[in-house]
N, C-alpha and C positions, 0 to 999 in steps of 0.2 A: 054692812056685811058684804054687799056687792063690791064696794070699793076695795075692801080688804081682799076679796077673792081675786079681783083684777090685779091688785098690787102683787099678790103671791104668784100669779101666773106670769106677770112681767118679770118678777124677780127670778123665777125659774128659767125663763127663756134667756134672760141676760146672763145668768150664771152658767148655764149649759153652753150658750154661745161663746162665752169667754174661754171655756175649756177647749173649744175647737181652735181658737186663735192660739192659745198656749201650746197645744199639741203641734200645730203647724210650725210655730217658732222653734220648738224643741227639735223637730225633725231636721230643719235646715241648719240648726246650730251645731250639731255634732260633727266631729272630725277625728280621724280621716275616714269619711264615709265614701267607700270606693266608687269613683266615677261621678259622684254627686256634688252639687253646689253646697258650699259651706262658707263660713265667714272668712276663710283664708284660701279658698280654692274655687275655681269655676268647674272643677271636675272635668267631665267629658262634654262640657257645654261651651260653645263659643258665643252664644247669643244672650246669655244671662249670667248674673252673678248674685251674690248674697243680697245686695240692695234691690235687685229686681224682685227677689222673693219677698222682701219686706214690703215693697210697694204693692205687690200683688195681694199679700195677706191683709194689708190695711184697706185695700179696695174692697175685699170680700168681707171684711170685719162685720159690717152692719147687717149682712144677710143671714148669718148663722142664727141669731135670735129669731129671725123671721121663719126659718125652717123649723125651729123648735116650737114656735107658736102655732104652726099648722098642725102639729101633733097634739097640742093642748086643747082638744075640742072633741065633739061628738062625731066628726066625719069618719067614714069608713077608711080602712087602710088604703084601699085603692084611690079614694078621693084625696087623701093626704098626699099620696105619691104623685098624683096628677097636679096638685097645687104646687108642690115644691119644685116640680120640673119647670113650671112657668117662672117661679122665682129664680131658679137656677139659670135660666136663659138670660135673664137680666143681669144676674151676678157675673156670668161669664163675659157678657158684653163689657161690663165695667172693668173686669180684670184686664181684658185686652186693650181697653182704652188706656188704662194706667201703665201697662207694660209695653205699649206701642206695638201690639200684635204678637207678643211673645207668649207662648203657652207655658206658663209656670205651674198652674194648678187645675187644669181642666179635669183630670182624673180625680184628684183630691177633692175638688168641689163636688163632684158627683157622689163620691163615697161619703163625704162629710155631711152633705145636705140630707142624704137618706138617714145617716146615723143620728143627726140632730133631731130630725122629725120622729124617728123611731123612739128615741129617748123621751121626747115630749109625750108621745102617745102612751108609752109605758108608765110614765109618771101620772098622766091624767087618769089612766085606768087602774091606778094603784097596784100595778103588777110588779114583779121582782126584776132585778137586773138580768136574771137568767132567761126572762121572757123576750128580751130585746131581739135575740137572734131570730126567733120564730116570727116576730112582728115584721122584721125586715123581709123575711121570706114571703110573708103574706102581702106586704106592700108591693113587692116586685115580681110576684108570681106571673109567669108567662112572658116576661120581658124579652127573653132570648128569642122565643118563637115569634113574637109579635114584631120585633124590630130587626131581626137578622135573617128571617126566612124569605124575605122578599127583596133582598138587596140587588138581585140581578136586574131589577127594573129601575133602580135608583141611579140618578146621574152623577151626583157628587157624594163620595164616600169618605168617612172619617178613617183615620189610621186603623182604629179598632175594627171597623167594618171591612176594610181591605184585608186585614189579617184573618178575619173569619172566613172570607171567601177563599183565601189562599191556603190556610192551614186548619180551618174549622175550629179555631180556638174561640171560646165564648167570651174571653176577656173580662172586662170589668162588669158587664151585664151578668155574665154567668156567676161571677163572684158574689154579687149582691143577691141574685136569685137563690143562691144556696145559703144566704145569711152570713156572708163574710166569714167562712169557716176558718181560714188561716188565723184570723184574729181571735175568734171565740174559742176555737178548739186547740190552739197552740200558743199564739204570740202573747196573749195576756198572762198566762201562767209562766211563760218563759221570761217575760219582763219582770214579773213579781219575784221570781227566783233569783234574779240578778240585782236585788235591791241593796246588797252590800257594796256594789260597785259605785263609783261616782256617777253622777247623772250622765255625763258625756259617754263614759264607758258602757253604762247600762243601755243607752240608746244604740250605740254601735253594736254591742253584743246581740241585741234583739234584731237589729237590721240584718246581720249575717244569718241569724236563726231563720228569719223570714225568707231570705234568699235561697235557703236550702230546697224549698218546695214551691215557691211562687212561680207561676207561669207568666213571667214578666213580659208584658206586651211592648214595653219600651225597648227592651233588649231585642225582642223578636222583630220589631219594626226596623231597627237599625241593622240587624244582622240576620240570624237564622235559628231554627230549632236546635241545631248542633251547638252553636255558641251559647244558647240558653242552657242547654244541658251541662256544658262545661262550667258555666257560672254556678249552677246548682251544686255540682260535684266539688268545686273549690270551696264553696260555702260549707258544705258538709265536712270537708277535711279540716277547715279552720275550727269548726265547733268541736270536732273530735279532739283537736289539740287544746281545747279549753277556751277558744275565742278570746275575749278581752279579760278573762280571768288568769291567763298565763302569759309569760313573756314571749313565748314562741308564737302563741295565737295573735298577740298584738303585733308582732313583727310581720306575720303573714298578712294581716289586714292592711298594714302600711304598704307592703309590697303590692298587694292587690290593687290598692288605690292608684299607684303609679302605672300598673299594667292596664287598668281600665281606662285611664286617661289617654295612654298611648294608643290603645285599640279602639277608642271611641265607644266604650261600653258604659251605659248608664242604667242602673237598676231602679228606674223611676217608679215602677209599679210597686216594688218592695218598699221604697221610701214612703209612698202614699199609705201603704198598710202599716208602716211604723207609726205614722202620724195618727192613724185611726186607732191603733193599739194604745197609744198614750192618751188619746181622747177618752176611750172607754175605761181606762184605768182611773182617770180623774172622775168620770161619771160613777163608777163603782163605789169609790170612796164617798162621793156626794150622796148617793142613794142609800147608803147604809144608815144614815141618820135622818133621812127625809121624812119618814113616816112616824118618827117617834113622837 
């Protein structure tokens, strides 16, 4: 009985961990993703390409089941979050070793690690998919206040921390503390509604949908709040035109890709949220049959 239980937990962690890898591969595979790395373009990036992303994903591959495993136990939500951050530090180091110092997935790793652990915890407690958002909120409660309120005394700041001091944007910490609302309150349904499109077009359509409202810190870091608002407005215009469901929308997305490359605009934060959307879509389908 104990062996069977251990096997089941291992099976869950490996399965959910594989969804993370699949989602990240899906995200980098779609084209033309405006300003982003894809199999046939470096986008607005000079230091990385499709193969850099593949190397990075494979370096992180073994850590996703570990994040899930931290949730598959009796530890409190806060203890789980503390544990996965330690795992995340090691995962990040391995990513940088593999990519020779290039930051391909730092933001994605943070989001995906929390997501994997929250799924593990949800399954362990036999809760529903709809409970995942609140579990993420409980895991990360207070992170903005704890980590961003004392930055004036910190010597070395990350890009996200610099943006908080400059614009008071809460960035990725604020997103997880709110339970990743762009994904749970919008992107998942938007992705499901586009199921009649090809996989590539469905991914692109969802990416543009996310870009409409995402306070993308990658854009903010490279440019300004004004450029970020311009990107949001252009995404809204494309979705009004039908996005990847119409010829005009598709044409606009292709044009936007060229424009973003020329202007050095990369919606990396939106790309991360696209990956998280695909991950939770896979988890949703998996959990539907898990308790039968």
